[in-house]
C-alpha positions, 0 to 999 in steps of 0.5 A, spaced: 391 514 569 395 520 568 401 517 571 400 511 567 400 515 561 406 518 563 410 512 565 408 509 558 410 515 554 417 515 558 418 507 556 416 508 549 421 514 549 427 509 552 425 504 547 425 509 541 432 511 543 435 504 544 432 503 537 436 509 534 442 506 537 442 499 536 446 499 529 453 499 531 459 498 526 466 496 527 471 499 521 478 496 522 484 500 519 490 497 518 495 502 514 495 506 520 497 513 522 495 519 526 493 523 520 490 518 516 486 516 522 483 523 523 481 524 516 477 517 517 474 520 523 472 526 520 468 522 514 465 517 519 463 523 523 459 526 517 456 519 516 453 518 523 450 525 523 447 523 517 445 516 519 443 518 527 441 510 528 448 508 526 454 508 530 461 506 528 467 504 532 474 505 528 479 500 530 486 502 528 491 497 527 499 498 527 501 496 520 507 492 522 503 487 526 496 489 522 496 482 518 497 478 524 492 482 529 487 482 524 487 474 522 487 473 530 481 478 531 477 474 525 479 467 528 477 469 535 470 471 532 471 479 533 470 480 525 469 487 523 464 489 519 468 493 514 476 493 513 481 497 510 483 491 505 490 491 502 491 488 495 496 483 498 491 480 503 485 480 499 486 474 495 487 470 502 480 472 505 476 471 498 479 464 498 476 463 505 470 466 502 469 471 508 468 477 503 462 480 501 460 480 493 460 488 492 458 487 484 450 489 485 451 494 490 456 498 485 452 497 480 446 500 483 450 506 486 450 513 484 457 513 483 458 506 480 459 509 473 464 514 475 469 509 478 475 508 473 477 502 469 483 501 473 479 501 479 474 496 477 480 491 475 483 492 481 477 491 485 476 484 481 483 482 481 481 476 486 477 471 482 474 476 477 469 479 482 469 486 486 470 484 493 473 491 495 472 498 492 480 501 492 481 508 495 487 509 490 493 507 487 500 506 489 506 507 484 513 507 486 518 512 484 524 515 487 524 521 491 531 525 492 534 530 496 537 536 491 541 539 497 545 532 499 546 531 491 549 537 490 553 537 497 556 530 494 558 532 487 552 529 484 550 534 478 544 530 475 539 525 478 541 518 476 537 515 471 540 508 471 541 503 476 549 504 475 548 511 476 544 510 482 549 506 485 554 511 484 550 517 487 548 513 493 556 511 494 558 519 494 552 521 498 554 516 503 561 519 504 558 525 507 559 525 514 553 522 517 549 521 511 547 515 507 545 514 499 539 510 500 533 509 505 532 502 505 526 499 507 529 492 510 523 491 515 515 490 514 513 492 507 519 492 504 518 486 499 516 491 493 523 494 492 526 487 492 522 485 486 523 492 483 530 491 483 530 484 481 526 485 475 530 491 473 536 487 472 533 481 469 529 486 464 522 483 465 516 484 469 513 477 469 513 473 475 512 467 472 515 464 466 511 460 460 512 453 465 509 457 471 516 457 474 517 463 478 522 468 475 525 471 482 531 466 481 533 467 474 540 469 474 538 477 472 533 477 478 539 474 483 543 480 480 538 485 482 537 482 489 545 482 490 544 489 488 540 491 494 544 487 499 550 490 496 547 497 497 546 495 505 553 491 505 557 497 502 554 502 507 550 506 502 544 505 507 544 506 514 545 499 518 539 500 522 535 500 516 535 492 516 529 494 521 526 500 518 518 500 516 514 506 512 515 511 518 522 510 519 524 510 511 520 517 510 523 520 516 530 518 514 529 522 508 525 528 510 530 529 516 536 529 511 539 522 513 539 519 506 538 522 499 534 517 496 527 514 498 523 509 493 516 510 495 509 511 493 505 518 493 503 516 500 510 518 503 509 525 499 504 529 505 509 527 510 515 529 506 512 536 503 510 537 510 517 538 513 521 540 507 521 546 502 518 544 495 525 547 492 529 542 496 526 535 493 523 532 487 521 525 485 524 522 479 522 515 475 525 509 478 532 508 475 532 503 469 536 497 469 541 494 463 535 493 458 533 500 459 527 499 463 524 499 470 518 496 473 515 500 479 510 496 483 503 499 482 498 497 488 492 499 492 488 498 498 481 499 499 475 497 503 471 491 504 465 488 507 466 481 511 460 477 509 459 475 517 456 482 518 449 483 521 448 490 518 450 489 510 446 495 508 449 500 513 456 497 512 455 498 504 452 505 506 458 507 510 463 504 505 459 508 499 460 514 503 467 514 504 468 512 497 464 518 494 468 522 489 468 528 494 471 524 500 475 520 496 479 526 493 480 528 500 482 521 502 487 521 496 490 528 498 491 526 505 494 519 504 497 520 498 494 516 492 491 517 485 484 517 486 479 512 483 474 516 480 474 519 473 477 526 472 481 526 478 487 527 474 485 534 471 486 537 478 491 542 479 493 539 485 497 533 481 500 538 476 506 539 480 514 538 480 513 533 486 508 528 482 513 529 476 516 522 477 510 518 477 506 521 471 513 520 467 512 512 469 505 512 467 506 515 460 513 513 458 515 506 454 521 505 459 517 504 465 512 498 466 508 498 472 508 491 475 502 488 479 505 484 485 502 477 485 497 478 490 492 474 487 496 468 490 492 466 496 498 465 501 501 472 498 499 475 505 503 470 509 509 471 504 510 478 504 508 479 511 512 473 514 516 469 510 519 474 505 520 479 511 524 474 515 528 471 509 530 478 506 533 480 513 537 474 513 540 476 506 541 483 508 545 481 515 549 475 510 546 469 513 543 467 507 546 468 500 542 472 494 541 465 490 539 462 497 534 467 498 531 467 491 531 459 491 527 460 497 522 465 495 521 461 488 520 454 491 514 458 495 511 462 489 511 456 485 507 452 489 502 457 490 502 459 483 500 451 481 495 452 486 492 458 483 492 455 476 489 449 479 483 453 481 483 457 475 
């Protein structure tokens, strides 16, 4: 009897330990870098320690192939529980009815009331329902290298697009130096829209008739402006293929003097350049005296197919808490999502000056890219990428590029209007 009791006790212990480990969550990150992943691992480790019955597998997809790789995972049935969801993909997955509605969870969350209005507006931008919790906001501004401008004889940072073109050309006359870190590869669409909007004097993507503004004369002029920067040698020739890592490295290595980027580039730059050698200015304004820097976000979503909705929400809430979001925002380089974060001394530095000028001046109107269009993810990751590279290489004209994009966007907008 004693042996039987001991045997039953061992079986019970084995069953208990199995039960504790039976909840396994898969979290996929898509805007990946080693530093970001380490921060995420730290937050997940804290979650696992507080929830001993749950284990989290982190899958890190390289950003350049993340759109296709995630789509392949989902199509093949390897659907994660939680995914890092860029704004430009959200509408597609919402349209396919794949993401969980988070409204009730946010309402019941102890920190739901501290989420800013901007955070909730972005969370609800696909159909008016919160299908994600953004983890911060990206606003484009212009980094500039003070040393290179001085060497090139540029006395003050350029304020207009005309001045920016002249300053870029002057820096490019220096041996082995270039004016502009062009993002011709993955993720470069924002610049095309910003320059088009600045030259067109409008941040609207569609006119009153539902037609895309991208092929209006002013917009085409802005597209040509960017092509000319590349064609005239103000950007490195291999920048036609540059993505985020390449343009940021091009700036902090001193290869080029200007980099238009979001705050997520600041940690990498600040870690390799002395603070007195660079600063961040607002985007140069166009002929109408205005600039239209892009503003966007990424966040965390839960797939409806998860077998563990409660645990998935618990993990999402953990990494989105005020303290963890503050940590994440500093490492990733975004504006935090909870009220009061803007009073942090961390953001009261010269390096954040350009972004806050854009937020507080009437000369700058941040624009939200039309990520609500269901096929926008395909547009930005595939169609626009391929055709913009063709334009930089002289294979298609600025007008042909604009007309191609307008045709696609017009159809997508008509589809969206029909549903809303």
